[in-house]
C-alpha positions in Angstrom: -21.9 14.3 -32.2 -20.8 17.9 -32.4 -18.1 17.0 -34.9 -20.7 15.5 -37.2 -23.6 17.9 -36.8 -21.7 21.2 -36.8 -20.1 20.7 -40.3 -23.5 19.6 -41.7 -25.3 22.6 -40.2 -22.7 25.1 -41.4 -22.8 23.6 -44.9 -26.6 23.8 -44.9 -26.5 27.5 -43.9 -23.9 28.2 -46.6 -26.0 26.5 -49.2 -29.0 28.6 -48.3 -26.8 31.7 -48.5 -25.6 30.6 -52.0 -29.1 30.0 -53.2 -30.2 33.4 -51.9 -27.3 35.1 -53.7 -28.1 33.2 -56.8 -31.7 34.3 -56.6 -30.5 37.9 -56.3 -28.6 37.5 -59.5 -31.7 36.0 -61.2 -33.8 39.0 -60.0 -31.3 41.4 -61.5 -31.6 39.5 -64.8 -35.4 40.1 -64.6 -36.3 36.5 -63.8 -38.4 35.2 -61.0 -36.0 33.6 -58.4 -38.6 31.1 -57.3 -39.0 30.1 -61.0 -35.2 29.6 -61.2 -35.1 27.4 -58.2 -38.0 25.4 -59.5 -36.2 24.8 -62.8 -33.0 23.7 -61.0 -35.1 21.3 -58.8 -37.1 19.9 -61.7 -33.9 19.6 -63.8 -32.1 17.5 -61.3 -34.9 15.6 -59.5 -38.1 16.2 -61.5 -38.5 12.7 -63.0 -36.8 9.3 -62.9 -35.0 10.2 -66.1 -33.8 13.5 -64.7 -32.6 11.9 -61.5 -30.8 9.2 -63.5 -29.0 11.8 -65.5 -28.0 13.6 -62.3 -26.7 10.4 -60.8 -24.7 9.9 -64.0 -23.0 13.2 -63.5 -22.6 12.6 -59.8 -20.9 9.3 -60.4 -18.1 10.9 -62.5 -17.9 13.9 -60.2 -17.5 11.7 -57.1 -14.8 9.6 -58.7 -12.8 12.7 -59.8 -13.4 14.2 -56.4 -11.8 11.2 -54.8 -8.9 11.6 -57.2 -8.3 15.1 -56.1 -8.9 14.4 -52.4 -6.5 11.5 -52.1 -3.7 13.5 -53.8 -4.5 16.5 -51.6 -4.0 14.4 -48.4 -0.4 13.8 -49.6 0.1 17.5 -50.2 -0.4 17.3 -53.9 -2.8 19.2 -56.2 -4.0 16.8 -58.9 -5.2 18.8 -61.9 -4.8 15.8 -64.1 -8.0 13.8 -63.4 -9.3 14.8 -66.8 -6.4 13.2 -68.6 -6.5 10.2 -66.4 -10.1 9.4 -67.0 -9.7 10.0 -70.7 -6.8 7.6 -71.0 -8.6 5.0 -68.8 -11.7 5.2 -71.0 -9.7 5.0 -74.2 -7.8 1.9 -72.9 -11.0 0.1 -71.8 -12.4 0.6 -75.3 -9.1 -0.6 -77.0 -8.9 -3.7 -74.8 -12.6 -4.4 -75.3 -12.2 -4.2 -79.1 -9.0 -6.3 -79.0 -10.5 -9.2 -77.0 -14.2 -9.2 -77.8 -15.0 -12.8 -77.1 -15.0 -13.1 -73.4 -17.8 -13.8 -70.9 -19.7 -10.7 -69.5 -18.3 -11.4 -66.0 -14.7 -11.5 -67.3 -15.4 -8.5 -69.5 -16.3 -6.4 -66.4 -13.3 -7.7 -64.5 -11.0 -6.8 -67.4 -12.7 -3.3 -67.7 -12.2 -2.6 -64.0 -8.6 -3.7 -64.1 -7.7 -1.8 -67.2 -9.5 1.4 -66.1 -7.7 1.5 -62.7 -4.3 0.6 -64.1 -4.5 3.1 -67.0 -5.6 5.9 -64.7 -3.0 5.0 -62.1 -0.1 4.8 -64.6 -1.0 8.1 -66.2 -1.1 9.8 -62.8 2.0 7.9 -61.6 4.0 9.7 -64.2 3.3 13.0 -62.4 3.9 11.3 -59.0 7.3 10.1 -60.0 8.3 13.4 -61.5 7.3 15.2 -58.3 8.9 12.7 -55.9 12.2 12.1 -57.6 12.8 15.0 -60.0 11.0 17.8 -58.2 8.6 18.5 -61.0 5.6 20.4 -59.9 2.5 18.2 -60.1 0.3 21.0 -61.3 2.4 21.7 -64.4 3.0 18.0 -65.1 -0.6 16.9 -64.7 -1.8 19.8 -66.9 0.7 18.8 -69.6 -0.4 15.2 -69.3 -4.0 16.3 -69.8 -2.9 17.8 -73.1 -0.9 14.7 -74.1 -3.9 12.5 -73.3 -6.2 14.5 -75.4 -3.9 14.6 -78.3 -3.1 10.9 -78.0 -6.8 10.0 -77.9 -7.5 12.2 -80.9 -4.9 10.4 -82.9 -5.7 6.8 -81.8 -9.4 6.9 -82.7 -8.5 7.8 -86.3 -6.8 4.5 -86.8 -8.8 2.1 -89.0 -8.6 -0.7 -86.4 -10.4 1.5 -83.8 -12.4 4.1 -85.8 -16.2 3.8 -86.2 -16.7 4.0 -89.9 -20.5 4.1 -89.7 -20.6 7.9 -88.9 -18.4 10.9 -88.8 -18.3 11.2 -85.0 -14.8 11.0 -83.4 -15.4 7.7 -81.7 -14.3 4.0 -81.6 -16.3 1.1 -82.8 -19.0 -0.4 -80.5 -17.8 -2.9 -78.0 -19.4 -6.4 -77.8 -22.0 -7.3 -75.2 -19.4 -8.9 -73.1 -18.3 -5.3 -72.1 -21.4 -3.2 -72.9 -23.7 -4.6 -70.2 -26.2 -1.8 -70.2 -29.0 -4.0 -71.5 -28.8 -6.2 -68.5 -28.6 -3.4 -65.9 -31.8 -3.1 -63.8 -31.1 0.6 -62.9 -31.3 1.5 -66.6 -34.9 0.5 -66.8 -35.7 2.0 -63.4 -34.4 5.4 -64.5 -36.1 5.3 -67.9 -33.1 4.6 -70.0 -31.1 7.6 -68.6 -27.3 7.6 -68.8 -26.8 6.2 -65.3 -26.1 2.6 -64.5 -25.2 0.3 -61.6 -21.7 1.8 -61.7 -23.1 4.4 -59.4 -22.7 1.9 -56.6 -18.9 2.1 -57.0 -18.8 5.6 -55.4 -20.4 4.5 -52.2 -18.1 1.5 -51.8 -15.1 3.6 -52.7 -16.1 6.2 -50.1 -15.9 3.6 -47.3 -12.7 2.0 -48.7 -10.9 5.3 -49.0 -12.0 6.5 -45.6 -10.8 3.3 -44.0 -7.5 3.4 -46.0 -6.7 7.1 -45.2 -7.8 7.1 -41.5 -7.4 3.5 -40.4 -4.2 2.2 -42.0 -0.5 2.9 -41.5 0.0 3.8 -45.2 -3.0 6.1 -45.0 -1.5 7.8 -42.0 1.9 8.1 -43.7 0.2 9.8 -46.7 -1.6 12.3 -44.5 1.6 12.9 -42.5 3.5 13.6 -45.7 0.9 16.1 -46.7 0.8 17.9 -43.4 4.6 18.1 -42.9 7.0 16.3 -45.2 10.1 17.1 -43.2 8.5 15.8 -39.9 7.3 12.7 -41.7 10.8 11.9 -43.0 12.3 12.5 -39.5 9.7 10.1 -38.2 11.1 7.4 -40.5 8.5 7.6 -43.2 9.2 7.8 -46.9 7.5 10.9 -48.3 8.6 10.3 -51.9 7.0 6.8 -51.9 3.9 8.2 -50.2 3.5 10.8 -52.9 3.8 8.2 -55.7 1.3 5.9 -53.9 -1.2 8.8 -53.5 -1.0 9.7 -57.2 -1.4 6.1 -58.2 -4.6 5.8 -56.1 -5.8 9.2 -57.3 -5.4 8.1 -61.0 -7.1 4.8 -60.3 -10.1 6.6 -58.9 -10.4 8.9 -61.9 -9.9 5.9 -64.2 -13.1 4.3 -62.8 -15.1 6.9 -64.7 -14.6 4.6 -67.7 -16.8 1.9 -66.2 -19.9 4.2 -66.1 -19.1 5.6 -69.5 -18.1 2.6 -71.6 -19.6 -0.4 -69.8 -22.7 1.3 -68.5 -23.6 4.1 -71.0 -22.1 4.3 -74.6 -20.2 1.0 -75.1 -17.4 2.9 -76.8 -15.0 5.8 -76.4 -16.3 9.0 -77.7 -13.9 11.9 -77.9 -15.0 14.8 -75.7 -17.5 12.7 -73.7 -16.4 14.5 -70.5 -17.7 18.0 -69.9 -14.5 18.6 -67.9 -15.4 16.1 -65.1 -11.8 16.2 -64.0 -11.8 19.9 -63.3 -15.3 19.9 -61.7 -14.0 17.2 -59.4 -11.7 19.8 -57.8 -14.7 21.8 -56.7 -16.4 18.6 -55.4 -13.3 17.7 -53.3 -13.1 21.2 -51.9 -16.8 21.3 -51.0 -16.3 17.9 -49.2 -13.2 19.2 -47.5 -11.4 16.2 -49.0 -13.3 13.8 -46.8 -14.2 10.6 -48.7 -17.5 10.1 -46.9 -18.6 13.6 -47.7 -17.7 13.4 -51.4 -20.9 11.5 -52.7 -23.4 14.1 -51.4 -21.1 16.9 -52.6 -21.0 15.3 -56.0 -24.8 14.9 -56.0 -25.3 18.6 -55.2 -22.8 19.7 -57.8 -24.5 17.4 -60.4 -27.9 19.0 -59.7 -26.3 22.5 -60.2 -24.5 21.3 -63.4 -27.6 19.8 -65.0 -29.7 22.8 -63.9 -27.3 25.3 -65.5 -28.1 23.8 -68.9 -31.8 23.8 -68.4 -31.8 27.4 -67.3 -30.4 28.4 -70.6 -33.3 26.7 -72.4 -36.3 27.5 -70.1 -35.6 31.2 -69.3 -35.6 34.3 -71.5 -32.8 36.3 -69.9 -30.4 33.7 -68.3 -27.9 32.3 -70.8 -25.8 29.3 -70.0 -22.9 31.6 -69.1 -25.0 33.4 -66.5 -26.3 30.0 -65.3 -22.7 29.0 -64.7 -22.2 32.2 -62.7 -25.1 31.4 -60.5 -23.7 27.9 -60.1 -20.3 29.3 -59.1 -21.9 31.6 -56.5 -23.6 28.7 -54.9 -20.4 26.7 -54.8 -18.4 29.7 -53.5 -20.9 30.2 -50.7 -20.7 26.6 -49.6 -16.9 26.9 -49.6 -17.1 29.4 -46.7 -18.7 26.7 -44.5 -15.4 26.0 -42.6 -15.2 29.7 -41.6 -18.9 29.7 -40.7 -18.3 26.5 -38.6 -15.5 28.3 -36.7 -17.8 31.2 -35.9 -20.6 29.0 -34.7 -18.2 27.0 -32.6 -16.7 30.2 -31.1 -20.3 31.4 -30.3 -21.1 28.1 -28.6 -18.0 28.3 -26.5 -18.6 31.9 -25.5 -22.2 31.1 -24.5 -21.2 27.7 -23.0 -23.4 25.7 -25.3 -22.7 22.0 -25.6 -20.4 22.2 -22.6 -21.1 18.5 -21.8 -19.6 17.5 -25.1 
């Protein structure tokens, strides 16, 4: 019980500290701290539409958080979730436009398969370079992000893909076999907000990834590789293979962002649809300490802060969006000290013999 409650308590205290520091910054900007907190609260949870929009952000942030976390367990730092989700979303749109006449059920199956494979293959390039050529994954994933962006910018200009009805850099609309938003009950419940039933993916994925990493031999091998590659190899494991597998899984997780975006929201690929979900996923994974079961609530918290940052720029006189991002960063940094706070609380409990029975 202590292993569960103590991290939660330390994270809660760290969150309060972050909100307090953010309020101090707001006070220096000549804004009422309570008004700032009210704006953030109303922005993320004030109505069904606001909650739906927050869940839309949380969905993408959780998936990219999984992507970063799985790679981190193998000792890899995946900076490429942004490129992976872009390639996956683009490929889902391309396949949907190429094969428009399928049943809705088959369309969803195809979308899931294409999204996971495209993300996995894009991340697998970095995994192979790291495992067999010694290329640093940070450099290779950053470069792959740039390549993905350039490739997407070029492909959507092709006549076979480009939407000729407006000047936006986007593909043509997919058929109803892939764009299932109209039949989604969550869309009506959240008053036509960007969210969809794809939000359910992150909860199922949290359980599956936890079971994989902590209850399977391959998951153990991945974690052993991340903790001590030399020891893992001496124990008969294959660290190179584990790194490739971890990056493939990481890319597949990031690729699933395409389901919520294409199938559940826009029905097409829109260049620049992501406000850097891939990079924000790094913060989500760090806040959750790379634990799959902790990533959904961490993503939800970060989604509230992300949505609130935009509204602060609109609804206050002195807080611009840049300063709102600073307040957001202060809250995140404060939460990041929760492991240190947990150690201090545990040491205090041991010194005072609290929880000795546990």
